[in-house]
C-alpha positions as CSV (number, residue, x, y, z in Angstrom):
1,M,-13.5,22.5,-8.3
2,M,-12.9,18.8,-9.1
3,A,-12.9,16.3,-6.2
4,E,-9.3,15.4,-5.3
5,K,-8.3,11.8,-6.1
6,G,-6.8,9.6,-3.4
7,I,-3.1,8.4,-3.3
8,L,-2.3,4.8,-3.8
9,V,0.2,3.6,-1.2
10,V,2.1,0.3,-1.0
11,V,3.5,-0.7,2.4
12,S,6.1,-3.5,2.6
13,G,8.5,-4.4,5.3
14,F,10.3,-7.2,7.1
15,S,8.2,-9.8,9.0
16,G,8.3,-8.4,12.6
17,A,8.6,-4.8,11.5
18,G,5.1,-4.0,12.8
19,K,3.4,-3.2,9.5
20,G,0.0,-4.5,10.7
21,T,0.1,-2.6,14.0
22,L,1.2,0.5,12.2
23,M,-1.6,0.4,9.6
24,K,-4.2,-0.4,12.3
25,R,-3.2,2.6,14.3
26,L,-3.1,4.8,11.2
27,M,-6.7,3.9,10.4
28,E,-7.8,4.5,14.1
29,K,-6.0,7.9,14.3
30,Y,-6.7,9.4,10.9
31,D,-9.7,9.6,8.6
32,N,-9.6,9.2,4.8
33,Y,-7.7,5.9,4.5
34,A,-8.9,2.6,3.0
35,L,-7.1,-0.7,3.2
36,S,-7.2,-2.6,-0.1
37,V,-9.0,-5.9,0.1
38,S,-7.2,-8.6,-1.8
39,A,-8.7,-11.3,-4.0
40,T,-7.7,-15.0,-3.3
41,T,-8.6,-18.5,-4.3
42,R,-7.9,-19.9,-0.8
43,A,-11.0,-21.1,1.2
44,P,-12.5,-18.6,3.7
45,R,-11.5,-19.3,7.3
46,P,-14.1,-19.3,10.1
47,G,-15.5,-15.8,10.6
48,E,-14.1,-14.4,7.3
49,E,-16.5,-12.7,4.9
50,H,-16.4,-12.1,1.2
51,G,-15.4,-8.4,0.6
52,R,-14.2,-7.8,4.1
53,E,-11.1,-9.9,4.7
54,Y,-10.8,-11.0,1.1
55,F,-12.7,-11.3,-2.2
56,F,-13.0,-15.1,-2.4
57,H,-12.9,-16.6,-5.9
58,T,-12.6,-20.0,-7.5
59,K,-9.4,-20.7,-9.5
60,Q,-11.3,-20.4,-12.7
61,E,-12.8,-17.0,-11.7
62,F,-9.4,-15.7,-10.6
63,E,-7.8,-16.8,-13.9
64,E,-10.6,-15.0,-15.7
65,L,-9.7,-11.8,-13.7
66,I,-6.1,-12.2,-14.9
67,L,-7.2,-12.5,-18.6
68,Q,-9.4,-9.4,-18.2
69,D,-6.4,-7.4,-16.8
70,A,-8.7,-6.8,-13.7
71,L,-5.8,-7.1,-11.2
72,I,-3.1,-4.5,-10.5
73,E,-0.8,-7.4,-9.4
74,Y,-1.1,-11.0,-8.5
75,A,1.1,-13.9,-7.3
76,Q,0.7,-17.6,-6.5
77,Y,1.6,-19.0,-3.1
78,V,1.2,-22.7,-2.1
79,E,-1.3,-23.4,-4.9
80,N,-3.4,-20.4,-4.2
81,Y,-3.7,-17.1,-6.1
82,Y,-3.6,-13.7,-4.3
83,G,-4.1,-10.4,-6.1
84,T,-5.2,-6.8,-5.9
85,P,-8.5,-6.0,-7.7
86,K,-8.2,-2.9,-9.9
87,A,-11.9,-1.9,-9.7
88,Y,-12.0,-1.9,-5.9
89,V,-8.9,0.2,-5.6
90,E,-10.0,2.7,-8.4
91,K,-13.4,3.1,-6.7
92,Q,-11.8,4.0,-3.4
93,L,-9.3,6.4,-5.1
94,N,-12.0,8.1,-7.1
95,A,-14.0,8.6,-3.9
96,G,-10.9,10.6,-2.6
97,K,-9.7,7.8,-0.2
98,D,-5.9,7.2,0.2
99,V,-5.7,3.5,-0.4
100,I,-3.1,1.3,1.3
101,L,-1.9,-2.0,0.0
102,E,0.2,-4.3,2.2
103,I,2.2,-6.5,-0.1
104,E,5.8,-7.9,-0.4
105,I,8.5,-6.4,-2.5
106,Q,7.9,-8.2,-5.8
107,G,4.2,-7.2,-5.8
108,A,5.1,-3.6,-4.8
109,L,7.4,-3.2,-7.8
110,K,4.8,-4.7,-10.1
111,V,2.3,-2.1,-8.9
112,K,4.8,0.7,-9.3
113,K,5.6,-0.4,-12.9
114,K,1.9,-0.5,-13.8
115,L,0.9,2.6,-11.8
116,P,4.0,4.9,-11.7
117,D,2.4,7.4,-9.3
118,T,2.1,4.8,-6.6
119,L,3.9,5.8,-3.3
120,L,6.1,2.9,-2.0
121,L,6.9,2.8,1.8
122,F,9.2,0.3,3.4
123,V,8.8,-0.4,7.2
124,T,11.8,-1.5,9.2
125,P,12.8,-1.7,12.9
126,P,15.8,0.5,13.9
127,T,18.3,-2.4,14.0
128,A,18.6,-6.0,12.9
129,E,18.9,-7.0,16.6
130,E,15.6,-5.4,17.3
131,L,14.0,-7.2,14.4
132,K,15.1,-10.6,15.8
133,R,13.9,-9.6,19.3
134,R,10.5,-8.8,18.0
135,L,10.2,-12.1,16.1
136,V,11.3,-14.0,19.2
137,N,9.0,-12.1,21.6
138,R,6.0,-12.9,19.5
139,G,6.2,-16.4,21.0
140,T,4.2,-17.9,18.2
141,E,6.9,-19.5,16.0
142,T,9.8,-21.9,16.4
143,M,13.4,-20.8,16.1
144,D,13.6,-22.6,12.8
145,V,10.8,-20.4,11.4
146,I,12.3,-17.3,13.0
147,E,15.7,-18.0,11.4
148,S,13.9,-18.6,8.0
149,R,12.2,-15.2,8.4
150,L,15.6,-13.5,9.1
151,R,17.1,-15.1,6.1
152,R,14.2,-13.8,4.0
153,A,14.7,-10.3,5.6
154,S,18.3,-10.4,4.3
155,E,17.0,-10.9,0.7
156,E,14.3,-8.3,1.2
157,A,16.8,-5.7,2.4
158,E,18.4,-5.7,-1.1
159,G,15.1,-4.2,-2.4
160,M,14.8,-1.3,0.0
161,S,16.5,1.1,-2.3
162,E,13.6,0.7,-4.8
163,Y,11.2,2.4,-2.4
164,D,10.3,6.1,-2.1
165,Y,10.5,6.3,1.7
166,I,11.9,4.2,4.5
167,L,9.9,4.3,7.8
168,I,11.9,3.3,10.9
169,N,9.3,1.9,13.3
170,D,10.8,2.5,16.7
171,Q,8.1,4.4,18.5
172,I,4.7,3.4,17.0
173,E,2.9,6.8,17.5
174,E,5.8,8.8,16.0
175,C,6.0,6.3,13.1
176,V,2.2,6.6,12.4
177,D,2.4,10.4,12.4
178,K,5.4,10.3,10.0
179,M,3.6,7.9,7.7
180,H,0.5,10.1,7.6
181,A,2.6,13.2,6.9
182,I,4.4,11.5,4.0
183,I,1.2,10.3,2.4
184,Q,-0.6,13.7,2.8
185,S,2.4,15.5,1.4
186,Q,2.0,13.6,-1.9
187,H,-1.3,15.4,-2.5
188,E,0.7,18.6,-2.9
189,T,3.2,17.4,-5.5
190,V,3.0,18.9,-9.0
191,K,2.0,15.5,-10.5
192,N,-0.9,15.3,-8.2
193,R,-1.9,18.9,-8.6
194,R,-2.2,18.9,-12.4
195,D,-5.9,19.5,-12.5
196,F,-5.6,22.4,-10.1
197,I,-2.7,23.9,-12.1
198,K,-4.8,23.7,-15.3
199,E,-7.8,25.1,-13.6
200,I,-6.1,28.1,-12.0
201,T,-4.0,28.8,-15.1
202,E,-7.2,29.1,-17.1
203,E,-8.8,31.4,-14.5
204,I,-5.7,33.6,-14.4
205,A,-5.7,33.8,-18.2
206,V,-9.0,35.7,-17.9
207,F,-7.1,38.6,-16.2
208,E,-4.8,38.9,-19.2
209,K,-7.7,39.0,-21.6
210,G,-9.4,41.6,-19.4
211,E,-6.4,43.9,-19.5
212,E,-6.3,43.7,-23.3
213,E,-9.9,44.8,-23.7
């Protein structure tokens, strides 16, 4: 029987929704997941390694990747490019790993357009008030920055309906289990069981031939 290919999952959500904590816990609790490593032209920060936090490239190298169609999606922020390398993701998927990309809405929709079988998950707190409380309780940003993030969340909310599932991150363990269940359920969809359907259909056809002989 053929090895089962992994599922490509894109996770987006409001700043303060707890995406990072959610994915870290998912990786700790369950096997068979791989976090996608992005490519970037920004300089490595102290302690960062090529191929671990990011694939670091020069601007010329990155633009060559764009020309070669070697990226699933990419964007430019503050003079630096960021993107998702196609080869890395495909290698993980072919090894049977479920690959998770954490990117914003525009990037998520680009991935879905290019790879329609991608599963889109959007993470949100249970209420807007809880979102604000989490941002404030971080204690790492000024109120101006927090207000800016909340305005951005208002824009992002308009894209939620483009996603396949909404994950309400209230209790972290419950949300992690729900996320895992949703991803694993995708393995059983007809579109992801085409190889099995073909295989068993051919095997069962032998019975019909046997009865005719």
